[in-house]
VOBA-1610 file (N, C-alpha, C; in pm, whole numbers, padded with zeros to 5 digits, always signed):
BEGIN
Met+09964+07751+12470Met+09984+07835+12372Met+10120+07887+12323Leu+10266+07890+12501Leu+10317+07959+12425Leu+10333+07902+12310Val+10514+07979+12324Val+10660+07946+12152Val+10761+07888+12243Glu+10748+07776+12167Glu+10876+07685+12246Glu+11006+07730+12235Thr+11031+07726+12263Thr+11210+07787+12282Thr+11267+07666+12178Thr+11249+07568+12167Thr+11357+07502+12072Thr+11351+07531+11909Arg+11413+07541+11846Arg+11463+07635+11723Arg+11429+07554+11637Cys+11353+07541+11544Cys+11300+07446+11430Cys+11438+07438+11339Glu+11477+07362+11258Glu+11564+07370+11142Glu+11546+07436+11017Leu+11473+07511+10986Leu+11502+07637+10909Leu+11504+07785+11013Gly+11574+07762+11162Gly+11577+07832+11218Gly+11456+07908+11337Arg+11475+08008+11361Arg+11381+08070+11445Arg+11241+08035+11379Glu+11176+08071+11446Glu+11017+07990+11468Glu+10938+08116+11494Pro+10847+08159+11342Pro+10772+08315+11337Pro+10655+08273+11441Ile+10700+08426+11554Ile+10586+08453+11617Ile+10539+08572+11620Val+10439+08600+11660Val+10347+08735+11714Val+10395+08789+11840Phe+10414+08933+11841Phe+10450+08890+12059Phe+10296+08986+12111Gly+10320+08945+12203Gly+10160+08951+12305Gly+10161+09051+12319His+10172+09176+12338His+10133+09265+12311His+10036+09349+12188Ala+10088+09253+12038Ala+10014+09247+11942Ala+09798+09170+11949Leu+09866+09078+11972Leu+09718+09014+12040Leu+09677+09077+12139Glu+09729+09186+12257Glu+09677+09196+12330Glu+09542+09311+12315Thr+09625+09374+12182Thr+09520+09458+12072Thr+09445+09407+12016Leu+09454+09348+11937Leu+09310+09239+11881Leu+09195+09205+11930Val+09246+09156+12110Val+09175+09142+12161Val+09087+09264+12200Ala+09150+09375+12250Ala+09089+09430+12316Ala+08985+09528+12199Glu+09041+09525+12094Glu+08912+09518+11945Glu+08797+09460+11921Ala+08837+09262+11959Ala+08744+09176+11966Ala+08611+09229+12053Glu+08658+09293+12201Glu+08563+09251+12253Glu+08475+09408+12267Val+08460+09530+12148Val+08436+09640+12124Val+08314+09599+11971Leu+08406+09554+11861Leu+08304+09523+11682Leu+08307+09380+11692Ala+08321+09268+11743Ala+08244+09137+11820Ala+08231+09086+11972Pro+08173+09079+12045Pro+08235+09048+12190Pro+08190+08895+12207His+08104+08846+12112His+08025+08712+12069His+08196+08634+12029Val+08286+08657+11948Val+08376+08572+11936Val+08439+08553+12069Leu+08497+08563+12151Leu+08594+08602+12294Leu+08572+08438+12273Asp+08470+08350+12297Asp+08513+08192+12343Asp+08564+08159+12245Glu+08613+08145+12126Glu+08704+08165+12019Glu+08807+08208+12029Phe+08818+08274+12113Phe+08929+08374+12120Phe+08959+08311+12246Ala+08905+08260+12377Ala+08977+08164+12484Ala+09044+08067+12430Arg+08911+08006+12357Arg+09015+07867+12347Arg+09114+07839+12204Leu+09166+07993+12211Leu+09317+08024+12195Leu+09443+08039+12280Gly+09398+08054+12397Gly+09419+08131+12530Gly+09477+08258+12514Leu+09346+08349+12459Leu+09317+08490+12448Leu+09229+08493+12542Ser+09295+08595+12620Ser+09127+08646+12698Ser+09138+08737+12777Pro+09050+08888+12757Pro+09125+08984+12797Pro+09066+08992+12927Gln+09034+08916+13022Gln+09053+08897+13167Gln+09180+08819+13221His+09315+08814+13112His+09448+08745+13181His+09472+08778+13127Phe+09630+08836+13172Phe+09733+08887+13130Phe+09803+08798+12971Leu+09816+08834+12874Leu+09853+08746+12786Leu+10015+08715+12787Glu+10040+08613+12721Glu+10212+08585+12744Glu+10269+08719+12634Val+10409+08677+12632Val+10514+08771+12586Val+10504+08707+12442Ala+10471+08636+12396Ala+10499+08511+12235Ala+10375+08469+12231Tyr+10366+08461+12094Tyr+10268+08353+12090Tyr+10243+08272+11948Pro+10270+08121+11856Pro+10296+08110+11764Pro+10254+08165+11643Val+10245+08208+11538Val+10185+08266+11445Val+10054+08198+11397Glu+10055+08080+11390Glu+09892+08033+11380Glu+09768+08059+11532Val+09840+08107+11617Val+09742+08143+11732Val+09684+08330+11666Trp+09769+08358+11591Trp+09710+08575+11561Trp+09669+08532+11453Ser+09683+08444+11356Ser+09634+08389+11240Ser+09446+08334+11248Glu+09506+08260+11355Glu+09306+08218+11307Glu+09229+08326+11449Ala+09288+08426+11500Ala+09228+08504+11563Ala+09179+08629+11506Leu+09264+08649+11457Leu+09252+08773+11291Leu+09131+08726+11229Gly+09149+08567+11140Gly+09066+08521+11071Gly+08944+08447+11126Thr+08933+08464+11290Thr+08780+08455+11288Thr+08712+08563+11328Leu+08804+08686+11344Leu+08722+08839+11391Leu+08689+08882+11212Val+08743+08887+11113Val+08703+08920+11008Val+08545+08863+10958Lys+08633+08689+10980Lys+08495+08642+10964Lys+08370+08674+10991Ala+08392+08737+11123Ala+08250+08786+11235Ala+08207+08893+11160Leu+08278+08958+11089Leu+08287+09093+11064Leu+08241+09139+10924Ser+08295+09021+10841Ser+08270+09027+10647Ser+08100+08970+10645Ala+08039+08931+10785Ala+07903+08923+10708Ala+07800+09050+10616Asp+07848+09147+10717Asp+07768+09261+10643Asp+07823+09364+10530Val+07995+09338+10570Val+08096+09442+10438Val+08182+09358+10301Gly+08136+09184+10331Gly+08262+09136+10258Gly+08404+09133+10262Thr+08489+09004+10281Thr+08610+09008+10317Thr+08701+09095+10373Ala+08712+09162+10188Ala+08809+09252+10233Ala+08804+09418+10285Ala+08674+09425+10301Ala+08639+09574+10342Ala+08620+09539+10509Ala+08640+09398+10546Ala+08625+09338+10683Ala+08750+09387+10711Glu+08900+09329+10631Glu+09025+09327+10697Glu+09079+09464+10665Phe+08967+09545+10595Phe+09077+09683+10584Phe+08995+09759+10713Leu+08907+09743+10758Leu+08810+09808+10875Leu+08886+09788+10999Leu+08873+09662+10982Leu+08979+09592+11078Leu+09131+09646+11091Gly+09195+09667+10944Gly+09329+09718+11054Gly+09296+09852+11099Gln+09192+09957+10993Gln+09254+10124+11121Gln+09194+10063+11225Arg+09101+09959+11285Arg+09066+09929+11386Arg+09148+09978+11537Tyr+09257+09845+11471Tyr+09391+09745+11555Tyr+09518+09847+11535Ala+09517+09963+11462Ala+09591+10093+11451Ala+09525+10096+11560Asp+09390+10191+11498Asp+09349+10338+11613Asp+09403+10276+11729Gln+09334+10112+11776Gln+09368+10062+11937Gln+09537+10114+11976Ala+09579+10059+11883Ala+09743+09953+11908Ala+09800+10142+11941Met+09721+10281+11866Met+09821+10370+11931Met+09792+10380+12105His+09686+10302+12195His+09718+10339+12336His+09759+10312+12371Ser+09769+10168+12351Ser+09946+10133+12372Ser+10070+10163+12421Arg+10104+10138+12489Arg+10246+10234+12525Arg+10332+10249+12436Ile+10370+10116+12344Ile+10445+10127+12237Ile+10381+10170+12141Gly+10275+10168+12124Gly+10195+10194+11990Gly+10198+10357+12039Ala+10151+10415+12160Ala+10186+10538+12176Ala+10415+10641+12175Ala+10451+10558+12190Ala+10581+10544+12219Ala+10587+10535+12032Leu+10534+10516+11960Leu+10624+10462+11747Leu+10506+10615+11751Asn+10392+10682+11753Asn+10347+10738+11705Asn+10361+10864+11788Ala+10400+10907+11849Ala+10483+11024+11930Ala+10583+11050+11802His+10690+10927+11770His+10815+10916+11687His+10757+10997+11567Ala+10604+10915+11537Ala+10590+10940+11309Ala+10541+11076+11348Gln+10485+11179+11448Gln+10380+11270+11414Gln+10548+11397+11433Val+10694+11333+11439Val+10774+11435+11514Val+10904+11374+11324Val+10866+11266+11272Val+10972+11246+11180Val+10865+11234+11012Gly+10703+11253+11080Gly+10638+11296+11007Gly+10582+11183+10886Pro+10527+11141+10815Pro+10497+11059+10762Pro+10569+11012+10624Glu+10648+11023+10582Glu+10702+11010+10424Glu+10839+10936+10507Arg+10903+10967+10619Arg+10963+10885+10710Arg+10946+10770+10800Thr+10821+10819+10768Thr+10693+10689+10884Thr+10708+10580+10793Leu+10644+10600+10656Leu+10662+10514+10570Leu+10763+10433+10530Met+10883+10446+10522Met+11047+10422+10508Met+11095+10352+10645Arg+11026+10387+10725Arg+11052+10296+10824Arg+10923+10175+10863Thr+10867+10123+10743Thr+10736+10026+10754Thr+10814+09898+10776Ala+10940+09821+10729Ala+10964+09727+10815Ala+10994+09723+10965Arg+11086+09881+11016Arg+11078+09845+11168Arg+10995+09858+11237Asn+10936+09955+11198Asn+10772+09934+11273Asn+10685+09805+11255Leu+10632+09725+11152Leu+10636+09586+11178Leu+10634+09526+11305Arg+10804+09539+11213Arg+10784+09391+11338Arg+10840+09475+11494Met+10774+09545+11515Met+10716+09544+11613Met+10671+09495+11658Ala+10534+09422+11584Ala+10446+09321+11640Ala+10427+09181+11625Asn+10586+09130+11504Asn+10592+09057+11517Asn+10782+08979+11459Asn+10802+08892+11409Asn+10960+08857+11403Asn+10977+08840+11276Phe+10868+08841+11130Phe+10910+08787+11070Phe+10857+08858+10905Thr+10789+08997+10957Thr+10767+09045+10799Thr+10877+09168+10755Asp+10880+09207+10638Asp+10996+09282+10553Asp+10891+09311+10510Ala+10911+09452+10483Ala+10901+09537+10397Ala+11060+09643+10314Thr+11027+09671+10183Thr+11100+09752+10105Thr+11001+09894+10057Val+11037+09986+10049Val+10961+10098+09942Val+11057+10133+09853Arg+11023+10203+09731Arg+11037+10255+09647Arg+10967+10399+09612Ala+11060+10492+09611Ala+11002+10544+09528Ala+10916+10569+09345Leu+10794+10577+09332Leu+10718+10615+09218Leu+10796+10674+09054Pro+10804+10651+08961Pro+10888+10702+08874Pro+10777+10865+08874Gly+10813+10972+08823Gly+10748+11073+08822Gly+10638+11130+08931Gly+10651+11132+09045Gly+10676+11105+09155Gly+10470+11136+09211Lys+10495+10958+09158Lys+10333+10956+09193Lys+10318+10882+09300Gly+10386+10846+09421Gly+10405+10858+09522Gly+10514+10714+09519Trp+10463+10637+09617Trp+10606+10500+09630Trp+10519+10353+09630Glu+10622+10273+09637Glu+10544+10137+09577Glu+10590+10092+09704Leu+10511+10044+09799Leu+10570+09919+09924Leu+10518+09760+09913Val+10676+09677+09926Val+10652+09591+09931Val+10634+09535+10110Thr+10575+09452+10103Thr+10558+09364+10197Thr+10565+09191+10179Arg+10679+09151+10243Arg+10713+09030+10224Arg+10799+08914+10398Pro+10772+08812+10370Pro+10829+08758+10461Pro+11017+08752+10512Leu+11039+08753+10588Leu+11119+08707+10618Leu+11225+08669+10551Pro+11364+08667+10466Pro+11430+08566+10372Pro+11367+08422+10475Glu+11472+08421+10592Glu+11468+08298+10682Glu+11337+08193+10686Phe+11223+08307+10645Phe+11107+08299+10688Phe+11030+08200+10578Val+11085+08207+10481Val+11029+08145+10314Val+10937+08041+10305Ala+11048+07988+10347Ala+11027+07782+10384Ala+10945+07761+10446Ser+10907+07841+10544Ser+10843+07766+10678Ser+10725+07730+10633His+10669+07599+10685His+10558+07600+10636His+10435+07641+10775Leu+10534+07718+10883Leu+10433+07768+10967Leu+10397+07894+11004Leu+10444+07966+10811Leu+10464+08122+10808Leu+10297+08136+10761Gln+10201+08208+10824Gln+10101+08291+10763Gln+10073+08456+10779Met+10071+08481+10645Met+10118+08651+10644Met+09986+08685+10682Asp+09981+08822+10713Asp+09892+08865+10755Asp+09769+08933+10623Pro+09682+08931+10626Pro+09556+08974+10461Pro+09611+09077+10426Pro+09558+09071+10308Pro+09683+09255+10213Pro+09605+09377+10296His+09429+09313+10329His+09359+09437+10298His+09388+09466+10497Phe+09408+09369+10518Phe+09412+09393+10679Phe+09535+09476+10714Met+09626+09487+10623Met+09821+09578+10652Met+09765+09683+10615Arg+09697+09702+10426Arg+09640+09812+10393Arg+09568+09926+10522Gly+09485+09879+10588Gly+09452+09955+10680Gly+09504+09991+10788Val+09584+09889+10852Val+09732+09945+10934Val+09817+10039+10913Leu+09854+10043+10799Leu+09971+10121+10710Leu+09897+10233+10695Thr+09743+10212+10645Thr+09689+10383+10622Thr+09647+10457+10745Arg+09636+10373+10842Arg+09601+10444+10938Arg+09690+10530+11020Ala+09816+10444+11006Ala+09929+10465+11079Ala+09995+10623+10931Leu+09982+10546+10843Leu+10048+10719+10785Leu+09963+10826+10770Glu+09833+10889+10842Glu+09711+10966+10860Glu+09753+11046+11031Ala+09779+10916+11099Ala+09819+10958+11263Ala+09987+11061+11203Ala+10040+11012+11136Ala+10157+11061+11127Ala+10183+11235+11059Gly+10044+11212+11068Gly+09987+11342+10930Gly+09945+11364+10837Ala+09969+11269+10706Ala+09929+11271+10607Ala+09841+11239+10562Lys+09792+11367+10495Lys+09697+11366+10442Lys+09623+11335+10312Gly+09492+11287+10271Gly+09441+11209+10148Gly+09540+11046+10097Val+09557+10995+10205Val+09610+10877+10235Val+09538+10726+10129Arg+09635+10755+10004Arg+09591+10623+09910Arg+09671+10490+09883Met+09588+10431+09944Met+09672+10299+09935Met+09653+10184+09833Glu+09663+10110+09768Glu+09613+10089+09662Glu+09750+09930+09637Leu+09651+09821+09671Leu+09701+09690+09634Leu+09670+09696+09461Val+09818+09655+09465Val+09807+09614+09272Val+09857+09469+09265Asp+09990+09418+09353Asp+09985+09292+09360Asp+09967+09192+09543His+09974+09051+09498His+09860+08952+09597His+09972+08862+09614Asp+10057+08763+09608Asp+10087+08676+09599Asp+10092+08550+09736Glu+10013+08475+09745Glu+09921+08429+09913Glu+10074+08336+09900Val+10121+08254+09810Val+10248+08154+09864Val+10335+08193+09895Leu+10347+08292+09782Leu+10516+08354+09857Leu+10488+08453+09935Gly+10365+08507+09978Gly+10337+08579+10089Gly+10374+08786+10056Thr+10364+08791+09933Thr+10400+08959+09901Thr+10293+08990+09866Ser+10283+09080+09910Ser+10252+09194+09820Ser+10276+09349+09851Val+10233+09397+09741Val+10266+09493+09691Val+10164+09606+09670Phe+10177+09712+09712Phe+10138+09910+09738Phe+10139+09970+09671His+10036+10083+09601His+10111+10189+09565His+10030+10304+09662Val+10162+10418+09686Val+10103+10489+09861Val+10167+10603+09761Ser+10058+10741+09804Ser+10030+10863+09794Ser+10004+10883+09899Phe+10030+11017+09904Phe+09980+11158+09992Phe+09983+11271+09972
//
């Protein structure tokens, strides 16, 4: 399941870095160990070192498998949100995640929010994000989307919006935000865009 070094006609292929999948595997061990056989079929195992990067479809399939295992009790959206929170918690114990979290605690939640695009690309090479203040001091609008070079890629599968909401909510809380509210106000699966309103 290694990423091929050849470039597709659109440029770089969308990939997810191995440390992100390592975090997902660790969370699967805790939340739903019965899915580990499915993960092994994808080349992901807690008993083996993972590769540096994987095609995005490996990440998407692993994420979908774990969400499906969790959603029987709480529904899909709630399972995605829970997994996003748990994934963020697990990531903070990794070397990269611990460094990001230490920096976030220094700069605070607002600057952490403004750095969302940079932080998300620590996990993959294709996610972009923009943040703007909402009128009247009502918080911020956060938009996640694929980078322009990946917009037309048939290989790209963006993260489910409620998983993203869980990851970012937990990241803001860890940066010191109190009473984080992150509402999904629009999602276009075809374009891979999600719009959130964030306040704390």
